[in-house]
C-alpha positions, 0 to 999 in steps of 0.5 A: 145826873142831879142838876138841882141847886140847893137853897142852902148852898145859895143862901150864904152867897146872898147873905155875903153879898147883902153884908158887903154890898148893901146897895146891891139888890139880890131880889132878882138873883137867879141861881144857876150851876156851871157844871164842870165835866169830870171823868169817873176816875176824876182824872182829866183827859189830856191827849191827842185825838184820832185826827192829828190836829185834835187835842183833848184837855178836858174832865178837870171837874172842880180842879180846872183852874188849879190844873189849867197851867199844868195841863196846858203845858202837857197839851203844848208838849203833845202839839210839838211832839209825836206822842199819843198821850201825856 
């Protein structure tokens, strides 16, 4: 996996900050990546684990915020039912 952060992706963010917040210093900015886990098929895993009190809600990748409400409902349904997967 390549975890390098391309300067071309960071530069527009710094330019935006300087334009909208000129009093804010960006001299000591430190680029970082909040890597998000994603499954090879790009579908999240929402399921009951082997232990009856373990549930998985992971692998959303860049759609985590978008899918969070739907997968939270799916996990809630799993917790209150006896099914193995959503």
